[in-house]
TORTOR-286391 format. One line per 3 residues: number of its first residue (from 1); their letters; for each residue y, x, z of C-alpha. Coordinates in steps of 0.02 Angstrom, whole numbers, plus 50000, padded with zeros to 5 digits. Each point is the difference from the previous one (the first is absolute). Layout:
<domars>
NUM	A	Y X Z; ...
</domars>
This chain:
<domars>
1	MRL	53052 53073 60862; 50133 49959 49872; 50027 49825 49935
4	ILL	50116 49920 49874; 50003 49810 50009; 50067 49906 49850
7	HSD	50022 49811 49992; 49961 49963 49817; 50012 49853 49883
10	EFS	49855 50072 49901; 49892 50155 50013; 49861 50056 49883
13	YKP	49899 50159 49982; 49860 50068 49891; 49888 50149 50039
16	RSK	50006 50129 49859; 49889 50148 50045; 49925 50088 50150
19	AIK	50115 50120 50092; 49865 50072 50113; 49811 50013 49988
22	SAE	49974 49891 50153; 50102 49856 49929; 49929 49826 50031
25	EIE	49893 49923 49865; 50092 49848 49933; 50026 49891 49848
28	KKV	50156 50054 49905; 50101 49841 49981; 50176 49936 50027
31	VSV	50032 49923 50171; 50157 49893 50025; 50069 49919 50158
34	EEA	50157 49893 50011; 50115 49981 50151; 49919 50144 50093
37	LVV	50041 50131 50130; 49949 50161 49912; 49960 50139 50124
40	MIA	49997 50179 49931; 49900 50107 50122; 49977 50187 50023
43	VEK	49881 50059 50136; 50053 50170 50066; 49910 50148 50072
46	SDE	50074 49963 50171; 49911 49829 49998; 49825 50070 49980
49	EHF	49959 50016 50186; 50050 49819 50039; 49979 49918 49830
52	ENA	49940 49836 50074; 50160 49987 50101; 50096 50040 49841
55	ADQ	49915 49852 49914; 50040 49885 50147; 50183 50051 50003
58	TIQ	50009 49974 49812; 49933 49823 50018; 50128 49962 50137
61	EIV	50141 50060 49886; 49936 49897 49854; 49980 49841 50099
64	GVA	50169 50021 50084; 50093 50020 49836; 49899 49862 49915
67	DEI	50045 49879 50139; 50183 50046 49988; 50011 49975 49810
70	KAN	49871 49858 49999; 49882 50086 49878; 49826 49924 49982
73	NVV	49924 50129 49883; 49974 50188 50028; 49955 50144 49886
76	VYP	49943 50163 50081; 50037 50143 49880; 49950 50181 50038
79	WVH	50139 50118 49946; 49972 50180 50052; 50166 50055 49923
82	LTS	50093 49935 50153; 49948 50154 50098; 49986 50187 49973
85	TPS	49860 50013 50131; 49867 49871 49952; 49843 49972 50102
88	RPD	49825 50032 49936; 49948 49872 49869; 49854 49935 50105
91	IAI	50118 49963 50145; 50128 49917 49888; 49874 49882 49921
94	KVM	49935 49950 50172; 50177 49954 50054; 50029 49900 49841
97	KQV	49839 49902 50018; 50032 49966 50183; 50175 49936 49963
100	EKN	49933 49886 49862; 49857 49932 50106; 50104 49965 50155
103	LKD	50138 49915 49900; 49870 49884 49923; 49918 49968 50168
106	LGR	50166 49942 50074; 49999 49846 49888; 50189 50016 49992
109	FDE	50014 50034 49812; 49953 49898 49848; 49960 50155 49900
112	VKR	49967 50182 50047; 49974 50128 49862; 49967 50187 50013
115	APF	50026 50118 49855; 49857 50126 49978; 50014 50171 50081
118	GWY	49988 50160 49898; 50058 49929 49833; 50149 50028 49888
121	KGF	50075 49827 49983; 50141 49921 49904; 50099 49863 50086
124	TIT	50149 49886 49973; 50101 49917 50137; 50149 49885 50016
127	VKG	50081 50018 50171; 50104 49863 50079; 50182 50035 50044
130	HPL	50015 49952 50183; 50037 50128 50138; 49820 50011 50061
133	SEL	49920 50012 49828; 49992 50190 50010; 49943 50079 50164
136	SRE	49916 50160 50049; 49902 50050 50155; 49945 50169 50064
139	FTA	49889 50030 50152; 49860 50109 50062; 49841 49921 50066
142	GSE	50004 49988 50188; 50186 50037 50010; 50156 49893 50006
145	KKE	50053 49927 49834; 50156 50057 49908; 50083 49863 49900
148	IKE	50115 50029 49852; 50084 49846 49926; 50101 49972 49842
151	ESE	50134 49930 50114; 50149 50076 50088; 50105 49979 50155
154	AIA	50142 49946 49887; 49898 49859 49922; 49945 49935 50169
157	AEE	50178 50010 50066; 50067 49910 49847; 49881 49856 50031
160	EAK	50054 49990 50182; 50187 49999 49961; 50091 49837 49972
163	HEF	50067 49987 49821; 50136 49880 49946; 50062 49974 49822
166	FVV	50175 49948 49951; 50106 49979 49844; 50170 50083 50002
169	EPD	50134 49963 49872; 50160 50104 49982; 50126 49957 50137
172	ADP	49880 49879 50085; 49892 49996 50156; 49810 50017 49987
175	VLY	49904 49839 49968; 49817 49981 50048; 49906 50001 49835
178	KEY	49914 49833 50038; 50173 49920 50014; 50073 50082 49844
181	NFK	50023 49899 49842; 49919 50112 49868; 50041 49971 49819
184	PKT	49836 49950 49916; 49904 50122 49889; 50114 50146 50038
187	DFK	49937 50178 50025; 50074 49996 50174; 49894 49851 50050
190	IFF	49845 50076 49920; 50032 50163 50093; 50021 49910 50166
193	NYE	49838 49904 49975; 49909 50161 49956; 50065 50091 50154
196	TQK	49971 49862 50126; 49835 49931 49936; 49920 50171 49969
199	RRA	49899 49943 49850; 49948 50159 49912; 49843 49956 49902
202	SDK	50002 49979 49811; 49869 49932 49883; 50070 50074 49837
205	PPA	50080 50163 49942; 50190 50009 50015; 50101 49981 49840
208	HVA	50054 50181 49994; 49822 50060 49970; 49993 49934 49822
211	LMQ	50176 50066 49968; 49969 50176 50065; 49847 50011 49888
214	RLE	50075 49923 49843; 50156 50107 50014; 49888 50153 50023
217	LVD	50082 50049 50164; 49859 50014 50125; 49820 49945 50019
220	YEP	49851 50001 50117; 49895 50157 50011; 49816 49952 50021
223	ASD	49949 50182 50031; 50109 50011 50156; 50008 49908 50165
226	AGN	50072 49825 49985; 50188 49996 50017; 50022 50165 49907
229	LRW	50074 49972 49827; 50026 50092 49836; 50173 50010 49920
232	YPS	50031 50003 49813; 50153 50086 49922; 50118 49850 50010
235	GWL	49952 49966 50181; 50012 50184 50043; 50178 50000 49933
238	IKR	50055 49846 50098; 49921 50069 50159; 50088 50169 49982
241	LLE	50169 49921 49960; 49987 49892 50155; 49953 50150 50106
244	DHV	50146 50101 49929; 50125 49861 50031; 49946 49975 50180
247	TNT	49997 50188 50032; 50173 50025 49924; 50069 49858 50105
250	HID	49937 50081 50160; 50068 50171 49951; 50169 49924 49955
253	HGA	50009 49930 50176; 49959 50157 50096; 49810 50012 50006
256	HCV	49908 50164 50026; 49848 49996 49884; 49836 50061 50074
259	ETP	49817 49999 49955; 49861 49977 50127; 49808 50008 49996
262	IMY	49897 49850 49949; 49869 50030 50135; 50010 50019 50190
265	NYL	49882 50042 50141; 49952 49854 50111; 50002 50113 50151
268	HPA	50181 50056 49990; 50072 49938 50166; 50150 49905 49932
271	LEK	49903 49929 49853; 49857 49944 50110; 50121 49899 50107
274	YMN	50083 49928 49845; 49835 49953 49917; 49933 49917 50157
277	RFP	50158 49893 50008; 50020 49959 49816; 49842 50035 49903
280	ARQ	49998 49953 49817; 49840 50000 49901; 49983 50182 49951
283	YEI	49903 50100 49877; 49907 50135 50096; 49949 50172 49938
286	RSG	49913 50148 50081; 50035 50185 49988; 49858 50092 50085
289	SDK	49980 49918 50170; 50179 49933 50005; 50043 49821 49955
292	YFL	50163 49953 49914; 50082 49840 49942; 50103 49978 49842
295	RFA	50177 49948 50042; 50055 49820 49979; 50185 50048 50016
298	ACF	50109 50155 50012; 50043 49963 50181; 49882 50129 50076
301	GQF	50057 50145 49892; 50185 49964 50020; 49985 49972 50187
304	LIG	49912 50168 50018; 50138 50084 49899; 50130 49915 50111
307	ADA	49912 50059 50158; 50010 50182 49941; 50179 49990 49934
310	LMS	50153 50063 50094; 50133 49863 49986; 50173 49976 50073
313	YKQ	50096 49840 50030; 50125 50068 49872; 49867 49983 49864
316	MPV	49946 49825 50044; 49944 49892 49917; 49865 50109 49924
319	KMF	49904 49920 49857; 49832 50060 49934; 49931 49925 49840
322	EMT	49837 50016 49906; 49937 49912 49846; 49819 49988 50056
325	HYS	49909 49993 49835; 49839 49979 50095; 49987 49886 50151
328	FRR	49836 49920 50045; 49948 49841 50086; 49821 49945 49988
331	EQR	50039 49816 49989; 49855 49878 50004; 49934 49963 49828
334	GEL	50042 49815 50008; 50182 50043 50038; 50026 50110 49847
337	AAL	50109 49923 49864; 50034 50120 49855; 50177 50070 50022
340	RRL	50047 49889 50147; 49876 50075 50122; 49901 50156 49964
343	RTF	49920 50145 50091; 50097 50146 49924; 50186 49982 49969
346	SMP	50169 50089 49987; 50114 49962 50146; 50180 50062 50014
349	DQH	50014 50042 50184; 50158 50051 50092; 50024 50027 50187
352	TLA	50175 50011 50072; 50027 50080 50169; 50151 49916 50081
355	ANI	50092 50066 50154; 50026 49830 50082; 49980 49815 49971
358	EQA	50173 49983 49923; 49956 50131 49869; 49830 49920 49974
361	RDE	50080 49830 49966; 50127 50079 49881; 49864 50088 49901
364	FKK	49892 49844 50000; 50140 49901 49919; 50035 50136 49870
367	QYE	49817 50008 49952; 49994 49810 49993; 50143 50005 49874
370	LSV	49909 50133 49899; 49846 49888 49998; 50106 49857 49931
373	NMM	50059 50117 49862; 49821 50051 49967; 49943 49820 49974
376	NAF	50146 49974 49882; 49950 50155 49901; 49826 49926 49980
379	ELD	50078 49832 49952; 49895 49913 50132; 50030 49840 50096
382	YEA	49945 50021 50180; 49992 49913 50169; 50056 50087 50159
385	VFR	49921 49996 50171; 50065 50081 50160; 49880 50029 50144
388	FQT	50081 50032 50170; 49947 50019 50178; 50096 49856 50079
391	DFY	50100 50107 50122; 50055 50118 49861; 50053 49853 49891
394	NEN	50105 49923 50139; 50090 50167 50020; 50034 50022 49814
397	KEW	50036 49828 49926; 50162 50050 49914; 49919 50152 49920
400	FND	49858 49890 49937; 50119 49866 49933; 50094 50130 49899
403	MVK	49840 50043 49907; 49962 49817 49965; 50175 49981 49925
406	LID	49971 50148 49886; 49862 49914 49901; 50082 49828 50021
409	KPV	49843 49894 50013; 49887 49932 50136; 49879 50120 50082
412	MLE	49850 49988 50114; 50023 50058 50179; 49846 50036 50105
415	LFD	50025 50029 50186; 49864 50069 50114; 50019 50003 50188
418	KRY	49897 50158 50032; 50003 50158 49896; 49826 50021 49928
421	AYF	50029 50152 49888; 50117 50149 49989; 50150 49904 49931
424	VCK	50131 49887 50079; 50060 49934 49833; 49967 50012 49816
427	FEF	50037 49910 49837; 49894 49975 49845; 50042 49942 49825
430	NVV	49855 49898 49932; 49961 49945 49823; 49912 49834 49968
433	DGQ	49871 50007 49861; 49912 49879 49884; 49867 49958 50130
436	KKA	50134 49950 50127; 49962 50155 50101; 50128 50124 50064
439	AAL	49998 50188 50005; 50120 50112 50096; 50099 50132 49907
442	STV	50154 50076 50086; 49994 50024 50187; 50094 50092 50139
445	QID	49944 50005 50183; 50075 50067 50162; 49864 50094 50094
448	VEN	50018 50027 50188; 49830 50078 50037; 49952 50144 49888
451	AER	50133 50126 50048; 49919 50001 50172; 49823 50000 49931
454	FDI	50031 50148 49883; 50125 50088 50115; 50144 49998 49876
457	NFI	50165 50060 50072; 50177 50049 49955; 50130 50094 50102
460	NDK	50144 49889 50061; 50180 50052 50035; 49950 50056 50176
463	GEK	49865 50117 49938; 49860 49883 50057; 49844 49949 49906
466	VKP	50010 49815 49953; 49879 49884 49911; 50071 49919 49842
469	YIL	49973 49825 49931; 49896 50001 49841; 50028 49890 49848
472	HAS	49853 49974 49882; 50061 49955 49826; 49924 49962 49831
475	LSG	50145 49943 49892; 49885 49937 49863; 49830 49979 50079
478	AIE	49844 50068 49917; 50033 50047 49818; 49846 49908 49939
481	RVV	50060 49843 50089; 50168 50012 49912; 49908 49997 49832
484	YAI	49900 49850 50064; 50161 49911 50049; 50083 50031 49832
487	LER	49848 49934 49907; 49977 49849 50112; 50183 49949 49990
490	AHL	49995 50024 49810; 49849 49884 49995; 50093 49866 50098
493	KSL	50148 50014 49881; 49884 49980 49850; 49938 49835 50073
496	KGI	50181 49941 49988; 50013 50052 49818; 50091 50164 50035
499	KPS	49931 50152 49909; 49932 50127 50126; 50080 50172 50000
502	FPF	50022 50162 50094; 50169 50063 50060; 50062 50104 49852
505	WLA	49990 50165 50095; 49817 49965 50042; 49942 49941 49828
508	PIQ	49867 50125 49943; 50061 49983 49820; 50182 49950 49988
511	VRL	50021 49996 49811; 49869 49976 49865; 50044 50046 49821
514	CPI	49902 49906 49867; 50022 50072 49824; 49952 49878 49863
517	SDD	49923 50133 49888; 49976 50186 49982; 50170 50010 49913
520	QHK	50089 49978 50168; 49897 50124 50103; 50118 50148 49982
523	FTD	50149 49892 50052; 49899 49929 50145; 49952 50172 50064
526	KLA	50183 50056 50002; 50052 49841 50091; 49865 50030 50131
529	DKL	50067 50177 50026; 50177 49932 50026; 49940 49875 50131
532	EKY	49896 50129 50092; 50154 50108 50025; 50065 49861 50112
535	NIR	49834 49995 50097; 49949 49837 49916; 49811 49978 49990
538	VDI	49966 49954 49820; 49843 49987 49896; 49961 49963 49818
541	DNR	49879 49870 49932; 49941 50095 49847; 49847 49891 49974
544	NER	49964 49921 49832; 50031 49825 50066; 50112 49853 49957
547	VGK	50170 49997 50085; 49959 49838 50090; 49847 50077 50083
550	KVR	50099 50155 50049; 50132 49892 50085; 49871 49891 50088
553	DAE	49906 50152 50066; 50163 50073 50067; 50047 49837 50085
556	RIW	49827 49989 50075; 50033 50155 50107; 50178 49950 50047
559	IPY	50097 50130 49900; 50186 49962 50028; 50066 50049 49826
562	IVV	49903 49984 49837; 50082 50068 49843; 49930 49962 49827
565	IGD	50057 50131 49873; 50008 49964 49814; 50106 50063 49857
568	NEV	50151 49896 50059; 50000 50089 50169; 49980 50170 49918
571	NSK	50146 49969 49882; 50119 49912 50122; 49960 50104 50155
574	VLK	50012 49835 50096; 49850 49946 50101; 49952 49827 50061
577	ARM	49901 50008 50162; 49895 49854 50055; 50015 49982 50189
580	RDG	49881 49925 50129; 50096 49836 50012; 49976 49971 49813
583	TEK	50181 50039 49951; 50056 50141 49886; 50130 50136 50025
586	EFN	50075 50117 49872; 50012 50188 50032; 50075 50142 49902
589	IDT	49872 50138 49974; 50116 50128 50080; 50047 49899 50154
592	MGK	49839 49908 50044; 49937 50136 50118; 50164 50012 50094
595	ELA	50010 49810 50022; 49822 49984 50066; 50020 50150 50115
598	KFM	50130 49900 50099; 49860 49886 50061; 49916 50149 50084
601	EGY	50149 50070 50093; 49951 50039 50179; 49814 49995 49962
604	PTK	49876 50141 49965; 49936 50031 49824; 49836 50068 49933
607	RLP	49934 50042 49829; 49875 49889 49910; 49831 50053 50075
610	MAK	49899 49957 49845; 49995 50030 49813; 50160 49944 49911
613	YLT	49904 49929 49851; 49888 49849 50028; 49868 50065 49879
616	LRP	49969 50145 50119; 49968 49894 50155; 49833 49942 50066
619	QFY	49979 49828 50074; 49970 50032 50186; 49958 49823 50052
622	SSN	49893 49876 49907; 49946 49831 50066; 49841 50010 49896
</domars>
């Protein structure tokens, strides 16, 4: 028997057509049940001999879970796709009917529904977000039950550990957060409330959703799984520039770039241990009889490379970096939030192998400083949190205080008495959004477990094999989440009367040229060519529209420099650019490109990934 048990807010199904000749005769209508435990069931060939026992065990599982989550309604839903070895249809329907009847006879439930067997059905479901809302069970009738939970040793250990929260200001001792005098309405206070109260639910879309659509950056893709998005040219450009900047930063600081598979076999010995300890919600795929999961990070691939590598203490620290364009986490539907939390994402992932704890601390601090620079490059305000095992914190207070001084503002300090995961310390930079929620971007962690688990070694100065410390680092966090953070912070600025904008190097279109009439088109084309030689992304509004509309349309998509070109500009060779703050700046036609290029020094550049002339562009997003 295979079961999937889902605690749902609402579940509805409608029979469409018969899948087998022996399908039950029923009335085709929509059936809906609220606040229900939905049980997907597949009866297997191995259950046929003791199918009555299989039904009894199924009922025990259902009642046990229902009692635990306090569900009063149950839907029994036959789903043969859970198994590759289904039982005979006549056996399966007997089990389904027996489960339905016995559940009703118990008198325990207000409502028991059973979906018809042998039909193609359409269904919709909204699953709750608590830890027990998604469970699976697998057992064979008459044998011991095998339980598989969407829960890990790390989660259980985290709940058992004692957690304390403090505020630490530069050059000051930690203060228990309940005793700290927070300044009202600050991001730091909002962040602390979010972290300590664990309120995650939201009843409306975040502000960045409307912005990402209106700016034609990214949008939902209804033909794919939820949490998988489509990217339009402007969004594609921003995403690639961010990826390039993060990658270049890692290379500049000694990283070895690698590429690893996106899928791994559950049965690989090291991976099986890792997954049992820290399972995320995976996508699963099959290749023949083998089952694989899609990676949720680059850890596995880089650890396996490290285990096979020959490394000397003279080469330490060794850094491996991958821009994982495709990482997958099958988050619960109710947790998805556009760019803030999705199921497929790009994660810059670096792992540093350090020879000893002193080297690990040194690299941690360097990567912390790089993360500060990264947030500055994105022009983001952020809140910092450090999470330490208490013993490790007590041994490294001065090191920690130096990092607090670097950003010169109060930070959150979380101490836990027992290590519940692979790390003894980590930091995160979090951005507070318009819904008073926080999302982590930059992070670095010191890992003291996985070198042993994956058998990663280096040769020390005595010729002996030694296990390194491992640092996990994402200097920016997920690329999609960086876009979310930029849009959310821009929204908050707009509420204060500040025009939203992108950092100049990230602006999809950096200069828009708006000729007044056809008479200026030749001049405008030559000016665009001059700017492009300096890697400036420039386009031309050659529409037959009034100048005022051209300017408004350019401002609407946050273009940093808007240049209207008439006969005066053609004759004088002096241009007046309207900037995002509403002021104007004069440029000479021959020096404009050189002056603007200064704002991109140290950042990657890319060509305009769309037609230069507006009349040649489709409208990718329409609210109608």
